[in-house]
PDB file of N, H, CA, C and O in Angstrom:
ATOM      1  N   MET A   1       0.833  -1.182   0.000  1.00  0.00           N
ATOM      2  CA  MET A   1       0.000   0.000   0.000  1.00  0.00           C
ATOM      3  C   MET A   1       0.878   1.245   0.000  1.00  0.00           C
ATOM      4  O   MET A   1       1.960   1.282   0.586  1.00  0.00           O
ATOM      5  N   SER A   2       0.368   2.248  -0.674  1.00  0.00           N
ATOM      6  H   SER A   2      -0.511   2.218  -1.150  1.00  0.00           H
ATOM      7  CA  SER A   2       1.066   3.521  -0.772  1.00  0.00           C
ATOM      8  C   SER A   2       0.079   4.639  -0.438  1.00  0.00           C
ATOM      9  O   SER A   2      -1.083   4.597  -0.843  1.00  0.00           O
ATOM     10  N   THR A   3       0.555   5.634   0.301  1.00  0.00           N
ATOM     11  H   THR A   3       1.499   5.668   0.629  1.00  0.00           H
ATOM     12  CA  THR A   3      -0.259   6.804   0.608  1.00  0.00           C
ATOM     13  C   THR A   3       0.461   8.036   0.107  1.00  0.00           C
ATOM     14  O   THR A   3       1.641   8.238   0.397  1.00  0.00           O
ATOM     15  N   GLN A   4      -0.252   8.863  -0.649  1.00  0.00           N
ATOM     16  H   GLN A   4      -1.210   8.699  -0.885  1.00  0.00           H
ATOM     17  CA  GLN A   4       0.302  10.105  -1.178  1.00  0.00           C
ATOM     18  C   GLN A   4      -0.645  11.249  -0.825  1.00  0.00           C
ATOM     19  O   GLN A   4      -1.862  11.069  -0.791  1.00  0.00           O
ATOM     20  N   THR A   5      -0.084  12.413  -0.566  1.00  0.00           N
ATOM     21  H   THR A   5       0.905  12.560  -0.594  1.00  0.00           H
ATOM     22  CA  THR A   5      -0.890  13.599  -0.299  1.00  0.00           C
ATOM     23  C   THR A   5      -0.569  14.645  -1.352  1.00  0.00           C
ATOM     24  O   THR A   5       0.592  14.966  -1.607  1.00  0.00           O
ATOM     25  N   ILE A   6      -1.630  15.169  -1.959  1.00  0.00           N
ATOM     26  H   ILE A   6      -2.573  14.909  -1.752  1.00  0.00           H
ATOM     27  CA  ILE A   6      -1.474  16.267  -2.901  1.00  0.00           C
ATOM     28  C   ILE A   6      -2.288  17.438  -2.387  1.00  0.00           C
ATOM     29  O   ILE A   6      -3.191  17.262  -1.569  1.00  0.00           O
ATOM     30  N   ARG A   7      -1.974  18.626  -2.862  1.00  0.00           N
ATOM     31  H   ARG A   7      -1.240  18.769  -3.527  1.00  0.00           H
ATOM     32  CA  ARG A   7      -2.701  19.829  -2.466  1.00  0.00           C
ATOM     33  C   ARG A   7      -3.410  20.372  -3.696  1.00  0.00           C
ATOM     34  O   ARG A   7      -2.785  20.625  -4.726  1.00  0.00           O
ATOM     35  N   VAL A   8      -4.729  20.548  -3.578  1.00  0.00           N
ATOM     36  H   VAL A   8      -5.237  20.342  -2.742  1.00  0.00           H
ATOM     37  CA  VAL A   8      -5.545  20.956  -4.710  1.00  0.00           C
ATOM     38  C   VAL A   8      -6.172  22.321  -4.423  1.00  0.00           C
ATOM     39  O   VAL A   8      -6.691  22.574  -3.336  1.00  0.00           O
ATOM     40  N   GLN A   9      -6.107  23.175  -5.415  1.00  0.00           N
ATOM     41  H   GLN A   9      -5.685  22.969  -6.298  1.00  0.00           H
ATOM     42  CA  GLN A   9      -6.636  24.537  -5.291  1.00  0.00           C
ATOM     43  C   GLN A   9      -7.971  24.670  -6.004  1.00  0.00           C
ATOM     44  O   GLN A   9      -8.165  24.117  -7.087  1.00  0.00           O
ATOM     45  N   GLY A  10      -8.902  25.415  -5.382  1.00  0.00           N
ATOM     46  H   GLY A  10      -8.744  25.864  -4.502  1.00  0.00           H
ATOM     47  CA  GLY A  10     -10.127  25.801  -6.062  1.00  0.00           C
ATOM     48  C   GLY A  10     -11.396  25.069  -5.689  1.00  0.00           C
ATOM     49  O   GLY A  10     -12.477  25.480  -6.108  1.00  0.00           O
ATOM     50  N   MET A  11     -11.307  24.000  -4.918  1.00  0.00           N
ATOM     51  H   MET A  11     -10.428  23.666  -4.577  1.00  0.00           H
ATOM     52  CA  MET A  11     -12.528  23.293  -4.543  1.00  0.00           C
ATOM     53  C   MET A  11     -13.299  24.117  -3.507  1.00  0.00           C
ATOM     54  O   MET A  11     -12.702  24.715  -2.611  1.00  0.00           O
ATOM     55  N   THR A  12     -14.638  24.142  -3.638  1.00  0.00           N
ATOM     56  H   THR A  12     -15.123  23.656  -4.365  1.00  0.00           H
ATOM     57  CA  THR A  12     -15.438  24.955  -2.718  1.00  0.00           C
ATOM     58  C   THR A  12     -16.565  24.194  -2.027  1.00  0.00           C
ATOM     59  O   THR A  12     -17.137  24.686  -1.054  1.00  0.00           O
ATOM     60  N   CYS A  13     -16.894  22.984  -2.527  1.00  0.00           N
ATOM     61  H   CYS A  13     -16.430  22.584  -3.318  1.00  0.00           H
ATOM     62  CA  CYS A  13     -18.083  22.310  -1.991  1.00  0.00           C
ATOM     63  C   CYS A  13     -17.992  20.788  -2.168  1.00  0.00           C
ATOM     64  O   CYS A  13     -17.003  20.253  -2.669  1.00  0.00           O
ATOM     65  N   GLY A  14     -19.050  20.128  -1.742  1.00  0.00           N
ATOM     66  H   GLY A  14     -19.853  20.563  -1.335  1.00  0.00           H
ATOM     67  CA  GLY A  14     -19.117  18.676  -1.864  1.00  0.00           C
ATOM     68  C   GLY A  14     -19.087  18.194  -3.305  1.00  0.00           C
ATOM     69  O   GLY A  14     -18.521  17.139  -3.593  1.00  0.00           O
ATOM     70  N   HIS A  15     -19.692  18.959  -4.219  1.00  0.00           N
ATOM     71  H   HIS A  15     -20.151  19.816  -3.985  1.00  0.00           H
ATOM     72  CA  HIS A  15     -19.652  18.580  -5.633  1.00  0.00           C
ATOM     73  C   HIS A  15     -18.211  18.587  -6.141  1.00  0.00           C
ATOM     74  O   HIS A  15     -17.814  17.712  -6.911  1.00  0.00           O
ATOM     75  N   CYS A  16     -17.443  19.566  -5.710  1.00  0.00           N
ATOM     76  H   CYS A  16     -17.766  20.276  -5.085  1.00  0.00           H
ATOM     77  CA  CYS A  16     -16.031  19.664  -6.118  1.00  0.00           C
ATOM     78  C   CYS A  16     -15.254  18.443  -5.632  1.00  0.00           C
ATOM     79  O   CYS A  16     -14.508  17.824  -6.391  1.00  0.00           O
ATOM     80  N   THR A  17     -15.439  18.106  -4.355  1.00  0.00           N
ATOM     81  H   THR A  17     -16.045  18.609  -3.738  1.00  0.00           H
ATOM     82  CA  THR A  17     -14.707  16.964  -3.806  1.00  0.00           C
ATOM     83  C   THR A  17     -15.138  15.669  -4.485  1.00  0.00           C
ATOM     84  O   THR A  17     -14.321  14.772  -4.689  1.00  0.00           O
ATOM     85  N   SER A  18     -16.417  15.571  -4.834  1.00  0.00           N
ATOM     86  H   SER A  18     -17.080  16.300  -4.668  1.00  0.00           H
ATOM     87  CA  SER A  18     -16.919  14.384  -5.525  1.00  0.00           C
ATOM     88  C   SER A  18     -16.277  14.235  -6.897  1.00  0.00           C
ATOM     89  O   SER A  18     -15.903  13.132  -7.294  1.00  0.00           O
ATOM     90  N   ALA A  19     -16.148  15.350  -7.627  1.00  0.00           N
ATOM     91  H   ALA A  19     -16.453  16.246  -7.305  1.00  0.00           H
ATOM     92  CA  ALA A  19     -15.536  15.309  -8.958  1.00  0.00           C
ATOM     93  C   ALA A  19     -14.074  14.879  -8.878  1.00  0.00           C
ATOM     94  O   ALA A  19     -13.627  14.050  -9.670  1.00  0.00           O
ATOM     95  N   VAL A  20     -13.333  15.436  -7.930  1.00  0.00           N
ATOM     96  H   VAL A  20     -13.697  16.109  -7.286  1.00  0.00           H
ATOM     97  CA  VAL A  20     -11.916  15.089  -7.777  1.00  0.00           C
ATOM     98  C   VAL A  20     -11.783  13.632  -7.340  1.00  0.00           C
ATOM     99  O   VAL A  20     -10.948  12.894  -7.864  1.00  0.00           O
ATOM    100  N   THR A  21     -12.606  13.225  -6.383  1.00  0.00           N
ATOM    101  H   THR A  21     -13.284  13.824  -5.957  1.00  0.00           H
ATOM    102  CA  THR A  21     -12.570  11.839  -5.904  1.00  0.00           C
ATOM    103  C   THR A  21     -12.857  10.868  -7.044  1.00  0.00           C
ATOM    104  O   THR A  21     -12.172   9.854  -7.180  1.00  0.00           O
ATOM    105  N   SER A  22     -13.849  11.164  -7.851  1.00  0.00           N
ATOM    106  H   SER A  22     -14.405  11.988  -7.740  1.00  0.00           H
ATOM    107  CA  SER A  22     -14.221  10.298  -8.966  1.00  0.00           C
ATOM    108  C   SER A  22     -13.081  10.138  -9.969  1.00  0.00           C
ATOM    109  O   SER A  22     -12.786   9.024 -10.400  1.00  0.00           O
ATOM    110  N   GLU A  23     -12.446  11.235 -10.337  1.00  0.00           N
ATOM    111  H   GLU A  23     -12.686  12.140  -9.987  1.00  0.00           H
ATOM    112  CA  GLU A  23     -11.356  11.178 -11.320  1.00  0.00           C
ATOM    113  C   GLU A  23     -10.140  10.432 -10.772  1.00  0.00           C
ATOM    114  O   GLU A  23      -9.520   9.651 -11.493  1.00  0.00           O
ATOM    115  N   ILE A  24      -9.797  10.663  -9.512  1.00  0.00           N
ATOM    116  H   ILE A  24     -10.301  11.298  -8.926  1.00  0.00           H
ATOM    117  CA  ILE A  24      -8.632   9.983  -8.933  1.00  0.00           C
ATOM    118  C   ILE A  24      -8.928   8.499  -8.727  1.00  0.00           C
ATOM    119  O   ILE A  24      -8.065   7.654  -8.962  1.00  0.00           O
ATOM    120  N   THR A  25     -10.137   8.186  -8.291  1.00  0.00           N
ATOM    121  H   THR A  25     -10.839   8.872  -8.100  1.00  0.00           H
ATOM    122  CA  THR A  25     -10.513   6.785  -8.067  1.00  0.00           C
ATOM    123  C   THR A  25     -10.460   5.980  -9.363  1.00  0.00           C
ATOM    124  O   THR A  25     -10.233   4.771  -9.337  1.00  0.00           O
ATOM    125  N   ALA A  26     -10.672   6.653 -10.495  1.00  0.00           N
ATOM    126  H   ALA A  26     -10.857   7.635 -10.516  1.00  0.00           H
ATOM    127  CA  ALA A  26     -10.633   5.972 -11.794  1.00  0.00           C
ATOM    128  C   ALA A  26      -9.225   5.527 -12.176  1.00  0.00           C
ATOM    129  O   ALA A  26      -9.062   4.708 -13.081  1.00  0.00           O
ATOM    130  N   LEU A  27      -8.208   6.054 -11.500  1.00  0.00           N
ATOM    131  H   LEU A  27      -8.340   6.719 -10.765  1.00  0.00           H
ATOM    132  CA  LEU A  27      -6.829   5.629 -11.780  1.00  0.00           C
ATOM    133  C   LEU A  27      -6.630   4.226 -11.238  1.00  0.00           C
ATOM    134  O   LEU A  27      -7.163   3.892 -10.180  1.00  0.00           O
ATOM    135  N   GLY A  28      -5.886   3.417 -11.929  1.00  0.00           N
ATOM    136  H   GLY A  28      -5.453   3.689 -12.788  1.00  0.00           H
ATOM    137  CA  GLY A  28      -5.659   2.040 -11.533  1.00  0.00           C
ATOM    138  C   GLY A  28      -5.000   1.905 -10.172  1.00  0.00           C
ATOM    139  O   GLY A  28      -4.006   2.575  -9.887  1.00  0.00           O
ATOM    140  N   GLY A  29      -5.552   1.040  -9.333  1.00  0.00           N
ATOM    141  H   GLY A  29      -6.359   0.497  -9.564  1.00  0.00           H
ATOM    142  CA  GLY A  29      -4.948   0.715  -8.058  1.00  0.00           C
ATOM    143  C   GLY A  29      -5.361   1.599  -6.896  1.00  0.00           C
ATOM    144  O   GLY A  29      -4.953   1.339  -5.765  1.00  0.00           O
ATOM    145  N   VAL A  30      -6.154   2.633  -7.131  1.00  0.00           N
ATOM    146  H   VAL A  30      -6.485   2.844  -8.050  1.00  0.00           H
ATOM    147  CA  VAL A  30      -6.570   3.520  -6.048  1.00  0.00           C
ATOM    148  C   VAL A  30      -7.628   2.819  -5.196  1.00  0.00           C
ATOM    149  O   VAL A  30      -8.625   2.316  -5.715  1.00  0.00           O
ATOM    150  N   THR A  31      -7.395   2.793  -3.873  1.00  0.00           N
ATOM    151  H   THR A  31      -6.585   3.202  -3.451  1.00  0.00           H
ATOM    152  CA  THR A  31      -8.331   2.131  -2.969  1.00  0.00           C
ATOM    153  C   THR A  31      -9.099   3.119  -2.097  1.00  0.00           C
ATOM    154  O   THR A  31     -10.158   2.776  -1.573  1.00  0.00           O
ATOM    155  N   ASP A  32      -8.579   4.357  -1.929  1.00  0.00           N
ATOM    156  H   ASP A  32      -7.718   4.635  -2.355  1.00  0.00           H
ATOM    157  CA  ASP A  32      -9.275   5.340  -1.106  1.00  0.00           C
ATOM    158  C   ASP A  32      -8.794   6.747  -1.443  1.00  0.00           C
ATOM    159  O   ASP A  32      -7.627   6.961  -1.771  1.00  0.00           O
ATOM    160  N   VAL A  33      -9.721   7.699  -1.356  1.00  0.00           N
ATOM    161  H   VAL A  33     -10.669   7.525  -1.090  1.00  0.00           H
ATOM    162  CA  VAL A  33      -9.395   9.120  -1.519  1.00  0.00           C
ATOM    163  C   VAL A  33     -10.077   9.861  -0.378  1.00  0.00           C
ATOM    164  O   VAL A  33     -11.291   9.746  -0.209  1.00  0.00           O
ATOM    165  N   ALA A  34      -9.317  10.620   0.405  1.00  0.00           N
ATOM    166  H   ALA A  34      -8.331  10.713   0.267  1.00  0.00           H
ATOM    167  CA  ALA A  34      -9.870  11.402   1.514  1.00  0.00           C
ATOM    168  C   ALA A  34      -9.476  12.858   1.298  1.00  0.00           C
ATOM    169  O   ALA A  34      -8.302  13.168   1.096  1.00  0.00           O
ATOM    170  N   ILE A  35     -10.466  13.750   1.341  1.00  0.00           N
ATOM    171  H   ILE A  35     -11.419  13.498   1.505  1.00  0.00           H
ATOM    172  CA  ILE A  35     -10.217  15.164   1.087  1.00  0.00           C
ATOM    173  C   ILE A  35     -10.556  15.981   2.326  1.00  0.00           C
ATOM    174  O   ILE A  35     -11.646  15.862   2.886  1.00  0.00           O
ATOM    175  N   ASP A  36      -9.604  16.817   2.747  1.00  0.00           N
ATOM    176  H   ASP A  36      -8.719  16.914   2.292  1.00  0.00           H
ATOM    177  CA  ASP A  36      -9.804  17.767   3.836  1.00  0.00           C
ATOM    178  C   ASP A  36     -10.119  19.105   3.170  1.00  0.00           C
ATOM    179  O   ASP A  36      -9.215  19.881   2.861  1.00  0.00           O
ATOM    180  N   LEU A  37     -11.420  19.371   2.951  1.00  0.00           N
ATOM    181  H   LEU A  37     -12.155  18.741   3.202  1.00  0.00           H
ATOM    182  CA  LEU A  37     -11.855  20.535   2.184  1.00  0.00           C
ATOM    183  C   LEU A  37     -11.708  21.831   2.967  1.00  0.00           C
ATOM    184  O   LEU A  37     -12.172  21.951   4.101  1.00  0.00           O
ATOM    185  N   HIS A  38     -11.051  22.797   2.332  1.00  0.00           N
ATOM    186  H   HIS A  38     -10.674  22.699   1.411  1.00  0.00           H
ATOM    187  CA  HIS A  38     -10.964  24.170   2.826  1.00  0.00           C
ATOM    188  C   HIS A  38     -11.521  25.036   1.701  1.00  0.00           C
ATOM    189  O   HIS A  38     -10.781  25.443   0.806  1.00  0.00           O
ATOM    190  N   PRO A  39     -12.843  25.323   1.743  1.00  0.00           N
ATOM    191  CA  PRO A  39     -13.513  26.000   0.619  1.00  0.00           C
ATOM    192  C   PRO A  39     -12.785  27.257   0.127  1.00  0.00           C
ATOM    193  O   PRO A  39     -12.498  28.172   0.899  1.00  0.00           O
ATOM    194  N   GLY A  40     -12.497  27.274  -1.170  1.00  0.00           N
ATOM    195  H   GLY A  40     -12.730  26.531  -1.797  1.00  0.00           H
ATOM    196  CA  GLY A  40     -11.866  28.414  -1.806  1.00  0.00           C
ATOM    197  C   GLY A  40     -10.386  28.541  -1.540  1.00  0.00           C
ATOM    198  O   GLY A  40      -9.746  29.472  -2.029  1.00  0.00           O
ATOM    199  N   GLU A  41      -9.831  27.627  -0.777  1.00  0.00           N
ATOM    200  H   GLU A  41     -10.351  26.870  -0.379  1.00  0.00           H
ATOM    201  CA  GLU A  41      -8.403  27.666  -0.454  1.00  0.00           C
ATOM    202  C   GLU A  41      -7.741  26.404  -1.007  1.00  0.00           C
ATOM    203  O   GLU A  41      -8.238  25.794  -1.953  1.00  0.00           O
ATOM    204  N   ILE A  42      -6.629  26.027  -0.412  1.00  0.00           N
ATOM    205  H   ILE A  42      -6.225  26.523   0.357  1.00  0.00           H
ATOM    206  CA  ILE A  42      -5.916  24.816  -0.822  1.00  0.00           C
ATOM    207  C   ILE A  42      -6.338  23.671   0.095  1.00  0.00           C
ATOM    208  O   ILE A  42      -6.254  23.784   1.318  1.00  0.00           O
ATOM    209  N   SER A  43      -6.789  22.576  -0.497  1.00  0.00           N
ATOM    210  H   SER A  43      -6.858  22.485  -1.490  1.00  0.00           H
ATOM    211  CA  SER A  43      -7.266  21.421   0.261  1.00  0.00           C
ATOM    212  C   SER A  43      -6.302  20.251   0.099  1.00  0.00           C
ATOM    213  O   SER A  43      -5.755  20.024  -0.980  1.00  0.00           O
ATOM    214  N   ASP A  44      -6.104  19.512   1.190  1.00  0.00           N
ATOM    215  H   ASP A  44      -6.549  19.696   2.066  1.00  0.00           H
ATOM    216  CA  ASP A  44      -5.266  18.316   1.140  1.00  0.00           C
ATOM    217  C   ASP A  44      -6.088  17.128   0.666  1.00  0.00           C
ATOM    218  O   ASP A  44      -7.212  16.912   1.119  1.00  0.00           O
ATOM    219  N   VAL A  45      -5.510  16.357  -0.258  1.00  0.00           N
ATOM    220  H   VAL A  45      -4.597  16.532  -0.627  1.00  0.00           H
ATOM    221  CA  VAL A  45      -6.148  15.159  -0.783  1.00  0.00           C
ATOM    222  C   VAL A  45      -5.199  13.996  -0.511  1.00  0.00           C
ATOM    223  O   VAL A  45      -4.075  13.975  -1.014  1.00  0.00           O
ATOM    224  N   VAL A  46      -5.650  13.031   0.283  1.00  0.00           N
ATOM    225  H   VAL A  46      -6.563  13.048   0.692  1.00  0.00           H
ATOM    226  CA  VAL A  46      -4.835  11.869   0.635  1.00  0.00           C
ATOM    227  C   VAL A  46      -5.325  10.682  -0.190  1.00  0.00           C
ATOM    228  O   VAL A  46      -6.496  10.305  -0.131  1.00  0.00           O
ATOM    229  N   ILE A  47      -4.404  10.104  -0.959  1.00  0.00           N
ATOM    230  H   ILE A  47      -3.453  10.410  -1.007  1.00  0.00           H
ATOM    231  CA  ILE A  47      -4.740   9.002  -1.854  1.00  0.00           C
ATOM    232  C   ILE A  47      -4.038   7.737  -1.373  1.00  0.00           C
ATOM    233  O   ILE A  47      -2.826   7.731  -1.160  1.00  0.00           O
ATOM    234  N   THR A  48      -4.811   6.671  -1.204  1.00  0.00           N
ATOM    235  H   THR A  48      -5.796   6.676  -1.377  1.00  0.00           H
ATOM    236  CA  THR A  48      -4.254   5.370  -0.862  1.00  0.00           C
ATOM    237  C   THR A  48      -4.389   4.485  -2.092  1.00  0.00           C
ATOM    238  O   THR A  48      -5.458   4.394  -2.695  1.00  0.00           O
ATOM    239  N   SER A  49      -3.285   3.834  -2.455  1.00  0.00           N
ATOM    240  H   SER A  49      -2.416   3.908  -1.965  1.00  0.00           H
ATOM    241  CA  SER A  49      -3.294   2.990  -3.650  1.00  0.00           C
ATOM    242  C   SER A  49      -2.374   1.798  -3.454  1.00  0.00           C
ATOM    243  O   SER A  49      -1.586   1.739  -2.511  1.00  0.00           O
ATOM    244  N   ASP A  50      -2.500   0.845  -4.377  1.00  0.00           N
ATOM    245  H   ASP A  50      -3.141   0.893  -5.143  1.00  0.00           H
ATOM    246  CA  ASP A  50      -1.672  -0.358  -4.312  1.00  0.00           C
ATOM    247  C   ASP A  50      -0.197  -0.051  -4.505  1.00  0.00           C
ATOM    248  O   ASP A  50       0.662  -0.711  -3.921  1.00  0.00           O
ATOM    249  N   ALA A  51       0.099   0.958  -5.328  1.00  0.00           N
ATOM    250  H   ALA A  51      -0.599   1.495  -5.803  1.00  0.00           H
ATOM    251  CA  ALA A  51       1.474   1.372  -5.623  1.00  0.00           C
ATOM    252  C   ALA A  51       1.460   2.888  -5.827  1.00  0.00           C
ATOM    253  O   ALA A  51       0.408   3.459  -6.116  1.00  0.00           O
ATOM    254  N   PRO A  52       2.611   3.544  -5.681  1.00  0.00           N
ATOM    255  CA  PRO A  52       2.651   4.993  -5.888  1.00  0.00           C
ATOM    256  C   PRO A  52       2.164   5.376  -7.291  1.00  0.00           C
ATOM    257  O   PRO A  52       2.443   4.687  -8.272  1.00  0.00           O
ATOM    258  N   LEU A  53       1.436   6.481  -7.356  1.00  0.00           N
ATOM    259  H   LEU A  53       1.209   7.041  -6.559  1.00  0.00           H
ATOM    260  CA  LEU A  53       0.946   7.003  -8.634  1.00  0.00           C
ATOM    261  C   LEU A  53       1.874   8.105  -9.120  1.00  0.00           C
ATOM    262  O   LEU A  53       2.460   8.826  -8.313  1.00  0.00           O
ATOM    263  N   SER A  54       2.010   8.237 -10.418  1.00  0.00           N
ATOM    264  H   SER A  54       1.534   7.652 -11.074  1.00  0.00           H
ATOM    265  CA  SER A  54       2.899   9.265 -10.949  1.00  0.00           C
ATOM    266  C   SER A  54       2.270  10.645 -10.768  1.00  0.00           C
ATOM    267  O   SER A  54       1.049  10.799 -10.761  1.00  0.00           O
ATOM    268  N   ALA A  55       3.132  11.627 -10.623  1.00  0.00           N
ATOM    269  H   ALA A  55       4.124  11.502 -10.629  1.00  0.00           H
ATOM    270  CA  ALA A  55       2.667  13.008 -10.496  1.00  0.00           C
ATOM    271  C   ALA A  55       1.865  13.413 -11.730  1.00  0.00           C
ATOM    272  O   ALA A  55       0.890  14.157 -11.628  1.00  0.00           O
ATOM    273  N   GLU A  56       2.280  12.921 -12.885  1.00  0.00           N
ATOM    274  H   GLU A  56       3.072  12.317 -12.967  1.00  0.00           H
ATOM    275  CA  GLU A  56       1.593  13.258 -14.135  1.00  0.00           C
ATOM    276  C   GLU A  56       0.168  12.712 -14.165  1.00  0.00           C
ATOM    277  O   GLU A  56      -0.754  13.411 -14.585  1.00  0.00           O
ATOM    278  N   SER A  57      -0.018  11.475 -13.725  1.00  0.00           N
ATOM    279  H   SER A  57       0.731  10.907 -13.383  1.00  0.00           H
ATOM    280  CA  SER A  57      -1.363  10.888 -13.748  1.00  0.00           C
ATOM    281  C   SER A  57      -2.272  11.582 -12.740  1.00  0.00           C
ATOM    282  O   SER A  57      -3.453  11.792 -13.015  1.00  0.00           O
ATOM    283  N   LEU A  58      -1.736  11.940 -11.577  1.00  0.00           N
ATOM    284  H   LEU A  58      -0.777  11.770 -11.353  1.00  0.00           H
ATOM    285  CA  LEU A  58      -2.538  12.660 -10.588  1.00  0.00           C
ATOM    286  C   LEU A  58      -2.911  14.043 -11.095  1.00  0.00           C
ATOM    287  O   LEU A  58      -4.056  14.471 -10.945  1.00  0.00           O
ATOM    288  N   ALA A  59      -1.953  14.750 -11.696  1.00  0.00           N
ATOM    289  H   ALA A  59      -1.023  14.402 -11.818  1.00  0.00           H
ATOM    290  CA  ALA A  59      -2.225  16.089 -12.231  1.00  0.00           C
ATOM    291  C   ALA A  59      -3.281  16.027 -13.327  1.00  0.00           C
ATOM    292  O   ALA A  59      -4.155  16.891 -13.394  1.00  0.00           O
ATOM    293  N   ALA A  60      -3.207  15.015 -14.186  1.00  0.00           N
ATOM    294  H   ALA A  60      -2.497  14.313 -14.132  1.00  0.00           H
ATOM    295  CA  ALA A  60      -4.178  14.868 -15.271  1.00  0.00           C
ATOM    296  C   ALA A  60      -5.575  14.584 -14.711  1.00  0.00           C
ATOM    297  O   ALA A  60      -6.561  15.122 -15.213  1.00  0.00           O
ATOM    298  N   ALA A  61      -5.664  13.751 -13.685  1.00  0.00           N
ATOM    299  H   ALA A  61      -4.862  13.314 -13.277  1.00  0.00           H
ATOM    300  CA  ALA A  61      -6.960  13.422 -13.086  1.00  0.00           C
ATOM    301  C   ALA A  61      -7.583  14.659 -12.434  1.00  0.00           C
ATOM    302  O   ALA A  61      -8.773  14.923 -12.607  1.00  0.00           O
ATOM    303  N   VAL A  62      -6.787  15.403 -11.693  1.00  0.00           N
ATOM    304  H   VAL A  62      -5.820  15.189 -11.552  1.00  0.00           H
ATOM    305  CA  VAL A  62      -7.282  16.607 -11.028  1.00  0.00           C
ATOM    306  C   VAL A  62      -7.681  17.654 -12.068  1.00  0.00           C
ATOM    307  O   VAL A  62      -8.692  18.338 -11.911  1.00  0.00           O
ATOM    308  N   ASP A  63      -6.884  17.777 -13.125  1.00  0.00           N
ATOM    309  H   ASP A  63      -6.062  17.222 -13.252  1.00  0.00           H
ATOM    310  CA  ASP A  63      -7.193  18.713 -14.203  1.00  0.00           C
ATOM    311  C   ASP A  63      -8.507  18.334 -14.891  1.00  0.00           C
ATOM    312  O   ASP A  63      -9.308  19.208 -15.222  1.00  0.00           O
ATOM    313  N   GLU A  64      -8.726  17.057 -15.102  1.00  0.00           N
ATOM    314  H   GLU A  64      -8.076  16.347 -14.832  1.00  0.00           H
ATOM    315  CA  GLU A  64      -9.960  16.573 -15.731  1.00  0.00           C
ATOM    316  C   GLU A  64     -11.183  16.951 -14.882  1.00  0.00           C
ATOM    317  O   GLU A  64     -12.267  17.193 -15.414  1.00  0.00           O
ATOM    318  N   ALA A  65     -10.995  16.998 -13.564  1.00  0.00           N
ATOM    319  H   ALA A  65     -10.115  16.801 -13.132  1.00  0.00           H
ATOM    320  CA  ALA A  65     -12.089  17.392 -12.667  1.00  0.00           C
ATOM    321  C   ALA A  65     -12.277  18.910 -12.647  1.00  0.00           C
ATOM    322  O   ALA A  65     -13.274  19.406 -12.122  1.00  0.00           O
ATOM    323  N   GLY A  66     -11.321  19.648 -13.219  1.00  0.00           N
ATOM    324  H   GLY A  66     -10.511  19.245 -13.646  1.00  0.00           H
ATOM    325  CA  GLY A  66     -11.451  21.100 -13.301  1.00  0.00           C
ATOM    326  C   GLY A  66     -10.665  21.884 -12.283  1.00  0.00           C
ATOM    327  O   GLY A  66     -10.935  23.064 -12.057  1.00  0.00           O
ATOM    328  N   TYR A  67      -9.681  21.234 -11.659  1.00  0.00           N
ATOM    329  H   TYR A  67      -9.462  20.276 -11.842  1.00  0.00           H
ATOM    330  CA  TYR A  67      -8.899  21.882 -10.597  1.00  0.00           C
ATOM    331  C   TYR A  67      -7.410  21.700 -10.880  1.00  0.00           C
ATOM    332  O   TYR A  67      -7.030  21.068 -11.865  1.00  0.00           O
ATOM    333  N   SER A  68      -6.579  22.256 -10.014  1.00  0.00           N
ATOM    334  H   SER A  68      -6.888  22.769  -9.214  1.00  0.00           H
ATOM    335  CA  SER A  68      -5.146  22.121 -10.230  1.00  0.00           C
ATOM    336  C   SER A  68      -4.430  21.778  -8.931  1.00  0.00           C
ATOM    337  O   SER A  68      -4.857  22.141  -7.835  1.00  0.00           O
ATOM    338  N   ILE A  69      -3.321  21.063  -9.104  1.00  0.00           N
ATOM    339  H   ILE A  69      -2.974  20.768  -9.994  1.00  0.00           H
ATOM    340  CA  ILE A  69      -2.466  20.705  -7.975  1.00  0.00           C
ATOM    341  C   ILE A  69      -1.520  21.863  -7.704  1.00  0.00           C
ATOM    342  O   ILE A  69      -0.974  22.468  -8.627  1.00  0.00           O
ATOM    343  N   VAL A  70      -1.332  22.163  -6.423  1.00  0.00           N
ATOM    344  H   VAL A  70      -1.775  21.672  -5.673  1.00  0.00           H
ATOM    345  CA  VAL A  70      -0.399  23.195  -5.996  1.00  0.00           C
ATOM    346  C   VAL A  70       0.851  22.487  -5.466  1.00  0.00           C
ATOM    347  O   VAL A  70       0.767  21.593  -4.624  1.00  0.00           O
ATOM    348  N   GLU A  71       1.990  22.900  -5.970  1.00  0.00           N
ATOM    349  H   GLU A  71       2.058  23.626  -6.654  1.00  0.00           H
ATOM    350  CA  GLU A  71       3.265  22.287  -5.510  1.00  0.00           C
ATOM    351  C   GLU A  71       3.644  22.792  -4.143  1.00  0.00           C
ATOM    352  O   GLU A  71       4.675  22.392  -3.601  1.00  0.00           O
TER     353      GLU A  71
END
């Protein structure tokens, strides 16, 4: 098991977290996504997966949901 934390900017509500969760969960091997929502600010997203996910795949998933990762 691998746990990674990313920081996502722009989420404001439950719909936002649902969209991000859905896109990340669609990546192979993801078993859990937990989001600590800070509306309109930077939110922490903790991803649990079978193996580490690439930064590129996570960025693409978050982008597909309409948000961006903050380094």
